[in-house]
N, C-alpha and C positions, 0 to 999 in steps of 0.2 A: 590597610583597608582593602577589602575585596571592590575588584571593580564593576561597576553597574553599566550592566550590558542595556543598548536600545534595541527593545525586539517587534521587527513587523513580522504578522501572521496572515499569510494568505491561503483563505480558507473561504469554504461556501458560507453563507449568511448565519451570523453566529446563533440570529434567535432560533433558529430551526433545529440546532443541536440535542441530542438527548446525552444530559448533563450523566447519567448514570453509565454510557457506553461511551463516550466520544474520548478518544484519543488524543486528538487536538487540545481538548478541554482540561486536561490533565497537565500536558505540557504546559498551558500558559497560565494554571493555577502554581505549578511548580515555579516558572518563571517569575510570578507575582510576588510567592513566598522569599524568592531571593532577592529582592527589591529591583526587578528589573520594570520599567516603565513599556506599555504594549500598545502596539497600534494593531486595529484589524483594518484588513480592506479585501474584496472580493476580486479574483482573477479580471474581470471585466473591468474593473478599476485601475487596472497596469498601464501605463503608457511610456513609451521612448520617444524622447525628440532631442535634437542635439547632443549625443552622446550622454543624456541623463536618461535616469530609470528612476519614474516616481509612480507614486501611486494616490488615489485620492482616497486616505485612511483617516480611521477617527481613533484616537486615545481610547484606551477601553480596560476596565478593572472587572473580571471575573470571581464569583462566589459560587460554591454548592448550594444554592437554594433554589428548587425548584418551582418555573414561573419567575423568577428574578435572579436567573443565573449572570446578569453583566449589565453593565451599566458604560454608555461613553460618557467619559469625562470632558470631553471639548465637541467643539465644531468638526467637520470634515476638513481636510486640510490636504494641499498638495505636498507630501513627505517625498523628498530626495530620499529614493533607500539606500543610495551610497554613505549616507548621514548616520546610519542603521547599522548597529553590529551582527546583527542576526536576523535572516529573513526563514522564516519556518514556511515550506511551501507545501501547504496541508490540504489543497482542494483536492474533492474527489472527483475518479474519473467519471467519464470514459477518457481514457488516454487517445484520443483525436488531435486535429490539428491545432485546436486551441491549447489543448494542453503542451503541444509541440513547441509552438510559439512562445508558449510564456518560459520555457524552458532557455530558447534562444534570446529571449529578452534578460532575464535573471543573469545570464551569462556575463553580460555588460559589466555585472557589478562584483562576482565572485571571482575569487576568495576574498577580496578584500573585505566586502560584506560576505561573512558566511552564509552560504543557502544549503539550509537542510532539507533535502538530500541534497546533493550536488546536482545543479540542473543540467549539465551534458551527460553525467551518467546515468541520471533518470530516462532522458532521452534515449539512450542508447542500451538501457537494461527494462525493457517492457517484459512485465510478468510472465508471459507465456514464450517468451523467446531469448532472453534471457539463460534461462533455464536450461535452454538445447544445447548448452556451453557444459551440461555436466550430463552427459548419454548415461553414463553410467548407472545414473543415481534415478532415472529417469523410468515411468514406464513406456511399453511398445507406442511411439508418437508418430504421426503423421501430420505434415503442414502442405495443404494442397485445397485449390479449390476444383480439382479435376474429379468428376463425378467416378469416373472410372477406377482411380487410384482408390477413392473411399469404399468401393463397393469391393475390391481385391483385398484392402484392409479388412473390411468386417468379414470377407469370407474366409480369411486367414484366421481372423480371432472370434469370431461370433457375436458376443459381446463389446459393445463400443460406446465411448462418450463421445459426442458430438459439441463442439461450442466456438463461438466467434474468438478469433485472434485478440480482438481489442475489448472483450466483454469485462465485465466488473460486477462483482456482487453477486454470481450466480446466475445473472441472467442470459438467458439463450443456451443454457446446459442442457443437455440432451441424452440420457440414457436408451442407446437403441438396442434391445433382443435382437437375436438371432430371428425370431418370425415377426418381427416387428415390420409392414409392409410400410410404412411412411419415412424411409430413409430420401428417396428419391424426390418426394415433395420437400422434404424439410432441408435437403442441399439445394432444391431451386429458391426456397424461401431465402437464405442466405445470400445465395449469389444474384439474387435479382435486386436485395437492398445494399449489397456491398461488393466491392471487388477484391477484399482482402480474404487471403486462405483464412481456411479454417483447421481448428486443431483436433485431430481424430486419434485418440486414446484405447488402447486395449482398458476393457473395464477392471476396477481393482475391485474385486468382493468386499476389500476388509474395510470399504468406504462404510459399511454398514458398523463398523466398529468405532468410526470416528473420523476427522480430518483435523489432523493436529496443526497447530499454528503455531511454531516457535519463533521467539523474537530474540533477534540478535542486535545487539547495541556495539556498534565500532567494531562490528566482526565476531563478538563474544555472544554465545549464546547464553541467556540471563532468564528464559522462562517459557513458558509454554501452558497452551489449552487443547483439548480436545474437543471438537464440533461434533458433536453426533447426530445426524439427520434424523430428521422426523419420519415416523410409519409413512411407506409411499413415498416419500422423497428421495431423489438420487443424490440434492446437493444440501451439503452440511453449512450453509451460509446462514449464521443467526437470523437475519431479517426476515427468513423463508421459513423459520422453525425450526433451525436446528438449535441442539439444546449445546451449553458448555459445558464442560466437567472436568475436574483436576487430574492433571496427569504427571507424568516423568518422560525423561527422558532414554528411548533404549540405545545400546550400542550402535545402532545401525543410526540413529538420528544423530548421535554425537559425532560419527564419522563423516555425514554429511554436513555438519556445520563446521568440524574441522578444516574442511575443504573448502568450503565457501567463504570462509572468515576473512583470510586475508586477501583474497579477492574482493570481497564488500569494500574491506577498510581502503586497501588501496585506492577504490573509485569514491572515496567519499560519501559512501553510504551508512550513515549512522544509524538509523533507524531501520530496519530491514523485517519483515514476517514473511518468512517459509511456510509452505502447506505440505504435509509428509501425509499420505495414505498407505499404509501397509509397507512402510519402509520405502516408497518412490516417492522422491522428491516433482511435485506436479507445477508448483509457482514459488515465483521469487518476487514477493511485492517491496517495490520501492516508491510506489507514487505514493500511497496516504496510508501506510500499514495503520492496523487496527490491533486491539487486544490489549492493551496496559491496563484496563480498569479489570477485565476478567482474570488476569495474572494476580491484580493484587487483591483483589475478592477471594481467591482462591488459597494463593500462597502468602498473603501480605508484605509481598516485596513490588516495591513504586517503582516501577523500570523508568518512570519519568524523569527521578533523579539521577540516575545512570545516566540518561540519554543527556540531560543539562551538565553531567560531568564530562563527558564526552566532547560535547561541543566546546565547552570551555576550556578542555585540554588543548582542543585544535587551535583556537584563536590566539595564543601568542606566538604559534607557529607562523601566522600569516605574516 
């Protein structure tokens, strides 16, 4: 008889999700279809005391019904996460000190309770930093807070992209053309708000043809969508007007995935979404990747099933 897994989901408030696009929602649907009881809690409800990691969590059932997509089936309870089999760490970034603290707390139960993705690896592989370990696949990139270095990079490349190191969802991404007079003001704005370096990249014109999101499950490339930016927009993120279209992988993209796959698998990064523009790897998304529902719509492939298969395969080895 198949084992029944107790699953806790650390995510943003469930009442506000878009059930037609949210990847966590379909992961929960698939877990429920396998007979796994689910608990929902917000990261603010996570606590550590005397060696125990607990969360003020509520048992929940989910359904694909707009306006009625969840039911809490019991009162909030102080759930000892060590008594669960799997914790899905799925709250959205920003990847800030609160996010980092959550990874430290969850390390106390992992891997006896399997945290997906591995919390130490999530902490050590932020999207725009982990990618720097694969420089031969990246566009020309500079990480710095020094305006002089940024200016020299711009003089070398002309067209550049400037973005915050720990931003998400396309927030704060700027395309500066050679004649744009706003660079100094932009750098001042960023450095006044944060001590973090900026990411400065050579602009890749192929972004007009799309920013491809490729989903890897336990290191294997299993699906992709292409996100085409709206007219007049440098960002392809779907919540700022980008349009998802069907796509296939190029030989270059398969090469990238083949290089990354073993590294992701070794780090316990089961569900990863990488971003590729014009054959260049720009981000490796490990915190709360998306794209499952879009792949299902275009290709009829339900990758949430593959993710749960991968989770189950790792459990006996614990």
